[in-house]
DODREN-837189 format. One line per 5 residues: number of its first residue (from 1); their letters; for each residue y, x, z of C-alpha. Coordinates in steps of 0.1 Angstrom, whole numbers. Layout:
<nodes>
NUM> a> Y,X,Z ~ ...
</nodes>
This chain:
<nodes>
1> mskef> 177,102,250 ~ 183,138,238 ~ 211,147,215 ~ 187,161,189 ~ 168,129,190
6> ldair> 200,107,186 ~ 212,130,158 ~ 179,128,139 ~ 180,89,143 ~ 216,88,131
11> qeker> 208,110,100 ~ 178,89,92 ~ 199,57,93 ~ 226,73,71 ~ 201,84,46
16> hasln> 187,49,43 ~ 222,32,44 ~ 217,19,9 ~ 185,1,20 ~ 190,-36,24
21> rklar> 182,-38,61 ~ 180,-76,60 ~ 152,-75,36 ~ 133,-49,56 ~ 138,-71,88
26> akfrv> 126,-101,69 ~ 94,-82,59 ~ 88,-73,95 ~ 93,-109,106 ~ 69,-122,79
31> kiksl> 42,-97,87 ~ 45,-104,125 ~ 43,-142,119 ~ 14,-138,94 ~ -5,-117,119
36> aeear> 1,-143,147 ~ -10,-171,124 ~ -42,-151,114 ~ -51,-148,150 ~ -46,-186,155
41> iirte> -67,-193,124 ~ -95,-170,136 ~ -95,-186,170 ~ -99,-220,153 ~ -128,-207,132
46> ekkfk> -144,-192,163 ~ -145,-228,178 ~ -164,-241,149 ~ -195,-221,158 ~ -204,-241,188
51> dndwf> -242,-239,187 ~ -260,-215,209 ~ -283,-203,183 ~ -283,-166,174 ~ -266,-171,141
56> scqrr> -236,-190,156 ~ -232,-166,185 ~ -233,-136,160 ~ -207,-151,138 ~ -185,-162,168
61> helyw> -187,-127,181 ~ -177,-111,148 ~ -147,-134,145 ~ -137,-128,181 ~ -140,-89,176
66> hrvwh> -120,-90,144 ~ -92,-109,162 ~ -90,-89,195 ~ -96,-55,178 ~ -82,-54,142
71> vrneq> -56,-81,142 ~ -43,-73,177 ~ -41,-35,169 ~ -22,-43,137 ~ 2,-66,156
76> rstfi> 9,-38,182 ~ 14,-12,156 ~ 38,-36,137 ~ 58,-43,168 ~ 61,-6,176
81> ayaff> 73,1,141 ~ 98,-27,142 ~ 112,-13,175 ~ 115,22,159 ~ 132,6,129
86> rgdsy> 156,-13,151 ~ 164,19,171 ~ 149,5,204 ~ 133,28,228 ~ 95,28,230
91> rsiek> 98,21,268 ~ 118,-11,261 ~ 87,-26,245 ~ 59,-12,265 ~ 66,-3,301
96> takkv> 33,18,305 ~ 25,44,278 ~ -6,37,259 ~ -23,55,230 ~ -5,47,198
101> dvakv> -19,50,163 ~ 9,71,149 ~ -4,72,114 ~ -5,34,113 ~ 30,30,126
106> tailr> 42,56,100 ~ 24,37,72 ~ 39,4,83 ~ 74,20,84 ~ 69,35,49
111> nlarm> 56,2,36 ~ 80,-24,50 ~ 112,-4,56 ~ 108,23,31 ~ 115,48,58
116> evtqg> 101,83,52 ~ 94,94,88 ~ 69,120,100 ~ 43,116,126 ~ 63,142,146
121> qidlw> 94,120,146 ~ 73,90,159 ~ 57,112,186 ~ 92,124,197 ~ 104,89,198
126> lnttp> 73,77,218 ~ 77,106,244 ~ 115,101,249 ~ 125,82,280 ~ 156,60,278
131> vsa> 187,69,295 ~ 195,44,322 ~ 228,26,317
</nodes>
C-alpha cells in the first residue's frame, strides 16, 4: 500500500477515535446477519409458489430476482464497507476486481460507522494492491 494511502487511513482512524468501534462493528454484524436471514426467508417463500400457473411462476420469479439482485448486492456492498472499516485490503475479500457501487459503500459507512469518507477514498482503496508480507 502507498504511504499516502496509509497516512490517509491513519488520519481517518484518529479522527474517529472517539467513535465506539464496538458499536459500529455490532451494527455491521447485525446488518450482515439480517441480510442473510432475509435471503433465507425469501428462498422459503419462493418454494411456496409450487404451481406451474402463470401467477405462481411470476411471483416466484419476482422473489428470486429480489433475492439474487437486490439482497445479494446489498450484502456485497455491506461486506466491502465492513472490510474498509476494518482496514482490510479490497483484494483480501475479492480476489478478482468487480464493479463496486461506491456510492452504496460510502452510504453504508456513513450510516453504520459514521465515517465521512469520499468516493475518491473508496476508489483509491479499491485500486490499491496489498503489499505482500
